[in-house]
Structures are given as C-alpha cells and as structure tokens.
Z-matrix of the N, CA and C atoms (Angstrom, degrees):
N
C 1 1.445
C 2 1.525 1 107.83
N 3 1.282 2 116.22 1 139.18
C 4 1.457 3 121.97 2 -177.73
C 5 1.523 4 111.29 3 -94.47
N 6 1.318 5 115.78 4 153.04
C 7 1.460 6 121.45 5 175.60
C 8 1.524 7 111.73 6 -90.67
N 9 1.313 8 117.56 7 2.00
C 10 1.457 9 121.40 8 -177.10
C 11 1.524 10 111.06 9 -67.77
N 12 1.320 11 114.47 10 141.45
C 13 1.456 12 121.48 11 175.11
C 14 1.525 13 106.81 12 -119.36
N 15 1.290 14 116.85 13 126.01
C 16 1.458 15 121.68 14 179.69
C 17 1.516 16 108.91 15 -103.58
N 18 1.317 17 115.33 16 139.75
C 19 1.458 18 120.60 17 179.63
C 20 1.515 19 108.14 18 -128.14
N 21 1.325 20 116.47 19 133.79
C 22 1.455 21 121.90 20 -179.96
C 23 1.527 22 108.53 21 -81.95
N 24 1.328 23 115.98 22 130.03
C 25 1.456 24 122.10 23 178.46
C 26 1.525 25 108.32 24 -79.95
N 27 1.329 26 117.12 25 106.99
C 28 1.467 27 120.58 26 -176.96
C 29 1.523 28 112.37 27 -64.77
N 30 1.318 29 117.50 28 -21.60
C 31 1.458 30 120.74 29 177.36
C 32 1.514 31 113.09 30 -72.64
N 33 1.323 32 117.09 31 -20.27
C 34 1.463 33 121.52 32 -179.93
C 35 1.531 34 113.00 33 -111.95
N 36 1.307 35 117.65 34 -16.75
C 37 1.460 36 120.37 35 -178.08
C 38 1.524 37 110.44 36 -78.52
N 39 1.328 38 116.20 37 126.88
C 40 1.467 39 121.08 38 175.02
C 41 1.519 40 109.36 39 -119.93
N 42 1.341 41 115.12 40 23.72
C 43 1.466 42 123.73 41 176.76
C 44 1.522 43 112.03 42 52.43
N 45 1.330 44 115.55 43 32.13
C 46 1.473 45 124.70 44 176.78
C 47 1.527 46 113.44 45 63.98
N 48 1.335 47 117.16 46 15.27
C 49 1.470 48 120.18 47 175.10
C 50 1.517 49 107.20 48 -59.95
N 51 1.304 50 116.42 49 133.63
C 52 1.455 51 121.34 50 -177.66
C 53 1.513 52 112.86 51 94.28
N 54 1.340 53 116.57 52 -11.52
C 55 1.459 54 121.05 53 179.73
C 56 1.529 55 112.55 54 -122.48
N 57 1.321 56 116.76 55 -51.38
C 58 1.465 57 121.68 56 -173.28
C 59 1.524 58 110.97 57 -135.09
N 60 1.335 59 115.99 58 166.40
C 61 1.459 60 121.38 59 179.96
C 62 1.525 61 113.00 60 -72.07
N 63 1.321 62 116.86 61 -28.78
C 64 1.470 63 121.20 62 177.55
C 65 1.523 64 108.11 63 -145.26
N 66 1.315 65 117.67 64 160.63
C 67 1.462 66 120.24 65 -177.72
C 68 1.527 67 112.37 66 -55.68
N 69 1.333 68 116.08 67 129.81
C 70 1.470 69 119.67 68 -179.14
C 71 1.517 70 112.16 69 -69.68
N 72 1.332 71 117.97 70 -24.94
C 73 1.471 72 118.82 71 178.03
C 74 1.524 73 109.72 72 -60.93
N 75 1.331 74 117.13 73 -37.67
C 76 1.465 75 120.49 74 179.13
C 77 1.527 76 111.09 75 -70.98
N 78 1.337 77 117.05 76 -33.45
C 79 1.463 78 119.99 77 179.40
C 80 1.526 79 111.81 78 -73.72
N 81 1.333 80 117.35 79 -35.11
C 82 1.465 81 121.74 80 -174.35
C 83 1.521 82 114.37 81 -87.26
N 84 1.315 83 117.29 82 -22.78
C 85 1.461 84 120.49 83 -175.89
C 86 1.530 85 110.03 84 -64.29
N 87 1.312 86 115.08 85 131.64
C 88 1.465 87 120.62 86 -177.74
C 89 1.523 88 113.41 87 -76.09
N 90 1.326 89 116.36 88 -14.24
C 91 1.461 90 120.73 89 -178.47
C 92 1.529 91 108.48 90 -107.31
N 93 1.315 92 117.03 91 118.41
C 94 1.462 93 121.53 92 -179.49
C 95 1.524 94 111.79 93 -62.18
N 96 1.305 95 115.60 94 143.12
C 97 1.469 96 123.24 95 176.22
C 98 1.527 97 113.33 96 56.16
N 99 1.322 98 116.51 97 32.63
C 100 1.459 99 120.47 98 -179.85
C 101 1.534 100 111.51 99 -93.91
N 102 1.313 101 117.66 100 -29.63
C 103 1.458 102 121.66 101 -179.74
C 104 1.521 103 107.32 102 -103.12
N 105 1.311 104 114.96 103 105.89
C 106 1.453 105 121.22 104 -174.57
C 107 1.519 106 110.37 105 -112.39
N 108 1.316 107 116.27 106 153.29
C 109 1.459 108 121.84 107 176.27
C 110 1.514 109 108.68 108 -77.75
N 111 1.308 110 116.11 109 132.60
C 112 1.465 111 121.69 110 178.73
C 113 1.520 112 109.00 111 -78.57
N 114 1.320 113 119.12 112 113.92
C 115 1.468 114 120.68 113 -177.79
C 116 1.527 115 112.95 114 -63.91
N 117 1.326 116 117.73 115 -19.16
C 118 1.464 117 121.60 116 177.55
C 119 1.527 118 112.01 117 -80.14
N 120 1.334 119 116.49 118 -14.11
C 121 1.460 120 120.90 119 -175.89
C 122 1.529 121 109.39 120 -132.35
N 123 1.306 122 116.57 121 78.89
C 124 1.467 123 122.04 122 -179.74
C 125 1.520 124 109.02 123 -105.87
N 126 1.325 125 116.72 124 139.80
C 127 1.457 126 121.87 125 177.28
C 128 1.523 127 108.97 126 -126.88
N 129 1.306 128 115.83 127 145.15
C 130 1.465 129 120.65 128 176.92
C 131 1.529 130 108.75 129 -76.85
N 132 1.332 131 116.29 130 165.26
C 133 1.464 132 119.77 131 176.45
C 134 1.522 133 110.91 132 -59.63
N 135 1.322 134 116.92 133 -36.12
C 136 1.472 135 120.19 134 178.72
C 137 1.534 136 110.84 135 -64.08
N 138 1.318 137 117.19 136 -42.46
C 139 1.467 138 120.47 137 177.59
C 140 1.528 139 111.01 138 -63.95
N 141 1.334 140 116.56 139 -40.14
C 142 1.464 141 120.26 140 178.85
C 143 1.524 142 111.08 141 -66.07
N 144 1.349 143 117.51 142 -39.76
C 145 1.468 144 121.00 143 176.46
C 146 1.521 145 110.56 144 -62.93
N 147 1.326 146 117.44 145 -43.05
C 148 1.465 147 121.00 146 178.51
C 149 1.523 148 110.68 147 -59.92
N 150 1.318 149 116.65 148 -41.61
C 151 1.463 150 120.69 149 178.65
C 152 1.524 151 110.35 150 -65.58
N 153 1.336 152 117.46 151 -40.89
C 154 1.464 153 121.91 152 177.14
C 155 1.523 154 110.50 153 -57.29
N 156 1.331 155 116.73 154 -46.14
C 157 1.469 156 121.28 155 -178.61
C 158 1.528 157 110.46 156 -61.27
N 159 1.318 158 117.11 157 -44.81
C 160 1.463 159 120.98 158 -179.35
C 161 1.527 160 110.71 159 -65.52
N 162 1.321 161 117.58 160 -46.73
C 163 1.461 162 121.08 161 -176.62
C 164 1.514 163 113.52 162 -68.85
N 165 1.324 164 117.52 163 -32.90
C 166 1.467 165 121.15 164 -173.86
C 167 1.523 166 112.18 165 -110.86
N 168 1.310 167 117.23 166 7.41
C 169 1.467 168 121.76 167 178.62
C 170 1.530 169 111.78 168 52.09
N 171 1.316 170 116.45 169 36.42
C 172 1.461 171 121.69 170 -176.68
C 173 1.528 172 111.12 171 -64.56
N 174 1.324 173 117.70 172 -22.71
C 175 1.465 174 120.12 173 178.83
C 176 1.521 175 111.49 174 -69.45
N 177 1.345 176 118.15 175 -17.63
C 178 1.464 177 121.87 176 -179.64
C 179 1.521 178 112.04 177 -90.92
N 180 1.316 179 118.01 178 -4.11
C 181 1.469 180 121.16 179 -178.58
C 182 1.498 181 111.67 180 -75.87
C-alpha cells in the first residue's frame, strides 16, 4: 500500500464532460465512494463545458 495522496485539481477538472458520461476517476478508483464532490465547489454543466473548451481548445476545432 502506498502513502501517496492524490488530489484532483479543480481548476483543470471538468468531470469528463465532453468525453464520458461520468467522471472516469470515479469509475477507475478501486475504493468505492472515495472520490466525492466537494459541496463548497459546485459547477454547473455550462461551467464545466466552458472549462472543457478552454482546456482542450475545442473552439478551434
């Protein structure tokens, strides 16, 4: 078992909008209910789409 702690960068996470139906981190994590949504940091689908466009330059496609 590793002592590493991984933290999701909320500035880069768009909850896989534009790629998958649900966040892949939740699908891949071996521990159930380990990746939870931070109630202090909620984004609408529109905000997540905007972040996707900026991060992936989708507006240039």
